[in-house]
N, C-alpha and C positions, 0 to 999 in steps of 0.2 A: 785585323785578321783578313787574310786573302782567300779568295775562292780558288777553284781549280785552274782558272785562267791566269792567276797571279794578280788579279785586280783586287784592290782593297775593298772591303765591304762598303757599299754605298757609292763607290766610285764607278762611274760609267766609262767603259773603255770604248773610245771611238774607233770605228772600223773605217779604214781608208777605202776609197773606190778601188784601189789596186787590190786590196784584200777581198772586197765584196765580189769582184768579178773573177776571182780565182788566180790572180797574179799574172806573171809574165806570159803564160800561154794565151791569155785573152788579148794582150797587146800585140803579140806576134800575129794572131788571127786577124785582128783589126787592121794592122798595117799591111798584111798580105792581101786582104780584100781591097784596101785602098789602092795598092800598087797594081792590082789587076786592071783598074780603070786607067791609071797613069800610063801604063805601057801602050795603051791604044789611043791616047789623047794627043792629037796633033798640036794643041796649044801648049800643053805642059811638058810633054816628053822632051822637046828640044832644050828645055831649061836644065835638064839633068845631064851631067857628064856621062857619056855612054859607057865609060869604063868604071863608073862608080854608082850604078843604080843599086847594087847590093849594099854598098856603104851607106847610101841615103836611107835605104829601108832599115838598116841596122840602127842608124842614128835616130830616126823617128821613133822606132820601137822603144829604144832606151829613154829618149826624152819623155815620151808619153807615160811610160811606166813610172819614171821618177816624178813627173809632175803630179801624178795621181797617187803618190804615196809609196811608191816602190823603192827599190834599191837606187843608190846614187851613182850607178855605173856611168850614166851619161856625164855627170859632172867630173867623175874621176878620169874619163877618157878625153873629154873635150873642154872642160872648164865650164864657166858660167854659160848658159844657153845663148844669151845675146841674140835673140831671134831676129830682130830687125837688122842688126849689123850683118849677120850671116846671110840674110836674104837680099841685102842691098845690091850685090853685083848682078842680080837677076831682075829682069823687068817683071814687076808684079802690079798689074793694073786690074781694072774691073773684070776683064775677061779671064785672066789667070786666077783671080780670087774666086770667081764663079765656078770655073772648071774644078778648082781644088775642092771647093765646098760640095760640088755635085758628087765627086768621087768619095769624099770623106763621109758625106751623109749616106750614100749607098752602102759604104762599108759599115757604118754604125748600124744601119738598119739590118744589114745581113748578120751581124754578130751579136745583136742585142734583141731583147723583146721590148715592146712599148713599156715605158715606165721611167722610174727615177734615173737609172743608169744612162739610158738613152738621152733623157732630158739634160742630165749633167754634162755629158760629152758634147752634145750640140750647143749647150749653153756656153761652153768654152770655145768650140771650134768656130762658130760664127763670128764672134768679135775678134778672135785671134787672126782669122783670115783677113779681116778688114784691117787690123792693126799692121799686118805685114805688107800691105799695099805701099808701093813707093811711086806710083803713078796714078793720078786721079782720073785719068782718061780724058781730061779736058785739055784743050790747046793752051799752051803757055802764051801769055800775052804780056806786053810791057806797057807801062804807063807813059813811056816816052813815045812821041809821035813824030 
């Protein structure tokens, strides 16, 4: 027998983070807050094509919504995320990672309250930013002398 939510008796229905935060409006707010920092950042802004900042904002919103359990619009529009491949043309070293995390952490703090949602978001963003680095920041050396 099912209850009013359609879940069978005794079955727990998992709520996605997407649902818990209220859906797409939350992710639009998060990304808007993030880009408020990006547009003034001398390290990161040059990495964005000047004629595609709105496109980048749209893609990040859709990606995050999909990642956290929302609609698969990102996948429908762009295919598999392939985040490392998509970021490879851009220099992403320690400075870029740190600036990105600074703005994302500020955005998360602005649109969430302390607690589980904030912890989950930052628990994803910190390792994701590190994962997207394609420059260690160390000089390249050769074993040949």
